[in-house]
C-alpha positions in Angstrom: 10.2 -7.7 -14.5 9.6 -11.1 -15.4 6.3 -12.9 -14.9 5.1 -16.1 -13.3 1.9 -17.7 -14.9 -0.7 -19.6 -12.8 -4.3 -19.6 -12.2 -4.9 -18.1 -15.8 -3.1 -15.1 -14.5 0.4 -13.4 -14.8 2.2 -12.2 -11.5 4.6 -9.3 -12.3 5.5 -8.0 -8.8 7.7 -10.5 -7.5 10.2 -8.6 -5.6 9.1 -5.8 -3.1 12.6 -3.9 -3.1 12.1 -3.5 -7.0 8.7 -2.0 -6.5 10.0 0.2 -3.7 12.9 1.3 -5.9 10.5 2.6 -8.6 8.8 4.6 -5.8 12.0 6.4 -5.0 12.7 7.0 -8.6 9.4 8.5 -9.1 8.0 5.9 -11.5 4.3 5.7 -11.7 3.0 2.2 -10.4 -0.3 0.5 -9.7 0.1 -2.5 -7.5 -2.7 -4.9 -6.9 -2.2 -7.8 -4.2 -3.7 -11.0 -5.6 -5.1 -13.4 -3.1 -7.3 -16.5 -3.5 -10.4 -14.2 -3.7 -8.8 -12.3 -6.5 -8.0 -15.3 -8.4 -11.5 -16.6 -8.4 -13.0 -13.2 -9.2 -10.6 -12.8 -12.0 -11.6 -16.2 -13.5 -15.3 -15.2 -13.3 -15.2 -11.6 -14.2 -13.5 -10.7 -17.6 -13.0 -7.0 -16.7 -11.4 -7.7 -13.4 -8.9 -10.1 -15.2 -8.3 -7.4 -17.8 -7.4 -5.0 -15.0 -5.0 -7.5 -13.2 -3.4 -8.1 -16.5 -2.7 -4.4 -17.0 -1.0 -3.5 -13.6 1.6 -5.0 -11.3 0.2 -8.0 -9.5 1.8 -9.4 -6.4 1.4 -12.9 -4.8 -0.9 -12.5 -1.6 -2.0 -15.3 0.6 0.0 -18.3 1.8 -2.0 -20.9 -0.3 -1.4 -19.1 -3.6 2.3 -18.6 -2.6 2.8 -22.2 -1.7 1.2 -23.6 -4.9 3.4 -21.2 -7.0 6.4 -22.3 -5.0 5.6 -25.8 -6.0 5.4 -24.9 -9.6 8.5 -22.5 -9.7 10.8 -24.3 -7.5 14.1 -22.6 -8.8 12.7 -19.1 -9.0 12.8 -16.4 -6.4 9.8 -14.4 -5.7 8.2 -13.0 -2.4 4.7 -12.9 -1.0 3.5 -9.3 -0.9 0.4 -8.5 0.9 -1.3 -5.2 1.1 -1.7 -5.2 5.0 2.2 -5.7 5.3 3.5 -3.9 2.2 1.7 -0.7 3.1 4.3 -0.2 6.0 7.3 -0.7 3.5 5.7 1.9 1.2 5.2 4.2 4.2 8.6 3.9 5.3 9.9 5.0 1.9 7.4 8.0 2.0 8.8 8.7 5.7 12.4 8.8 4.1 11.4 11.0 1.3 8.7 13.2 3.0 5.9 12.1 0.5 2.3 12.7 0.9 0.2 9.8 1.7 -3.6 9.4 1.1 -5.9 6.9 2.7 -9.3 6.3 0.7 -12.0 4.2 1.9 -12.5 1.9 4.8 -14.8 2.6 7.7 -14.7 6.2 8.7 -13.4 5.6 12.2 -10.8 3.1 11.0 -9.6 5.6 8.4 -9.0 8.3 10.9 -7.2 5.9 13.4 -5.1 4.3 10.6 -3.8 8.0 9.8 -3.0 8.6 13.2 -1.1 5.4 13.8 0.8 5.8 10.5 1.8 9.3 11.4 3.1 8.3 14.8 5.0 5.5 13.2 6.3 7.6 10.2 6.4 11.4 11.5 7.9 12.7 8.2 5.0 11.5 6.1 2.1 14.1 5.3 -0.9 12.0 5.6 -4.7 12.5 5.0 -7.6 10.5 4.1 -11.4 10.3 3.3 -14.0 7.5 3.8 -16.9 8.4 1.6 -20.4 7.1 2.5 -21.1 3.6 1.3 -22.4 3.4 -2.3 -22.6 0.5 -4.9 -20.4 0.6 -7.8 -20.3 2.3 -10.2 -20.5 5.5 -8.2 -22.8 8.4 -9.2 -21.0 11.4 -10.8 -21.6 13.4 -7.8 -20.3 10.7 -5.5 -17.1 10.2 -7.5 -16.4 14.0 -7.8 -16.6 14.2 -4.1 -13.9 11.6 -3.9 -11.6 13.1 -6.6 -12.1 16.6 -5.0 -10.8 15.4 -1.7 -7.7 13.7 -3.2 -7.1 16.7 -5.6 -7.1 19.1 -2.6 -4.4 17.1 -0.8 -2.4 16.2 -4.0 -0.7 13.0 -2.6 2.2 11.2 -4.0 0.9 7.8 -2.7 -2.6 6.6 -2.7 -4.2 3.6 -0.9 -7.5 2.6 -1.9 -9.6 0.5 0.5 -13.1 -0.3 -1.0 -12.5 -4.1 -1.2 -12.2 -6.1 -4.4 -13.4 -5.7 -7.0 -14.6 -2.2 -6.4 -11.3 -0.8 -5.6 -9.7 -2.1 -8.7 -12.5 -1.0 -10.9 -12.4 2.5 -9.1 -8.7 2.7 -9.8 -8.8 1.7 -13.5 -11.8 4.1 -14.0 -10.0 7.0 -12.6 -6.3 6.2 -13.7 -6.2 9.3 -16.0 -7.1 11.6 -13.0 -4.6 9.7 -10.7 -1.7 10.2 -13.1 -2.7 13.8 -14.0 -2.3 15.1 -10.3 1.1 13.4 -10.0 0.4 10.4 -7.8 3.2 8.1 -8.2 2.0 5.0 -6.5 -1.4 3.3 -6.1 -2.3 0.2 -4.2 -5.6 -1.5 -3.4 -5.4 -2.4 0.3 -8.9 -4.0 1.1 -9.4 -4.2 4.8 -6.0 -2.9 5.8 -7.2 0.2 7.4 -9.2 -1.8 9.9 -6.0 -3.8 10.8 -3.7 -0.8 11.1 -6.4 1.1 13.2 -6.6 -1.9 15.8 -10.3 -2.5 14.7 -9.3 -6.0 13.5 -6.5 -8.0 14.9 -3.8 -9.1 12.5 -3.1 -12.7 12.3 -0.1 -14.0 14.3 2.9 -14.8 12.2 2.7 -18.6 12.8 -1.1 -18.5 11.4 0.2 -16.7 8.3 3.1 -18.9 7.7 0.8 -22.0 7.8 -1.7 -20.4 5.5 -4.6 -20.1 7.9 -4.9 -16.3 7.7 -8.3 -16.5 6.2 -9.5 -18.8 8.9 -8.3 -16.2 11.5 -10.1 -13.4 9.8 -13.3 -15.6 9.6 -13.1 -16.3 13.3 -13.0 -12.7 14.0 -15.8 -11.9 11.5 -18.1 -14.8 10.9 -19.9 -12.7 8.0 -16.9 -13.6 5.9 -18.1 -17.2 5.7 -19.5 -17.1 2.3 -16.4 -15.6 0.9 -14.2 -18.0 2.8 -16.0 -21.0 1.3 -16.0 -19.4 -2.2 -12.3 -18.9 -2.0 -11.6 -22.7 -2.2 -12.5 -22.5 -5.9 -9.0 -21.3 -6.4 -8.1 -24.9 -6.9 -10.5 -25.2 -9.9 -8.0 -22.8 -11.6 -4.7 -24.6 -10.5 -2.5 -26.4 -13.0 0.8 -27.7 -11.8 
């Protein structure tokens, strides 16, 4: 899979069907959906950048996608966001009868997301766990509790919703365990469980298309204001 370079990063997950085909074939994949927040964090945090460079990275967010379209006019690639791609992955899991585990998010949202995904995809076996909040890195006891929950279910697919960069740090720190128990696909999904559960309304298609999804989420949750303003630093790292 070729890569696109921008914002001092490489984007390697350019076609969602290629990623989905690898799930069908049983190949191991870690997919990280890179939006404006990720781009800023990666340019300010060396380890976070190293993690993004290590795994499959997709283009998330209309503004990064638009800027890359300007730079790579004659190259086909897709915008792949966690809140939408999770449904594509679960559809594959439904076809193959795979086991799906939801890790993180608010407890109520996690439980409701499990229920809604099971209703939509009746052939998947689904479970999840929302650990109590803890700053990262987790204590040994806290992390062992998480690992034991996952190990007991032994999923094929793992969605991690701790938010960036915590979820990416956790995935990378526990990658040996993830591979050893036979998980074939891992993706960081941020606040996706809140959207699936209905606790947070997804942005309408027209809002997404014009690149105002982050504004939509800010209106719903004004506490995002600091992150929203910080994400404009993306332009500091843009070179046409």
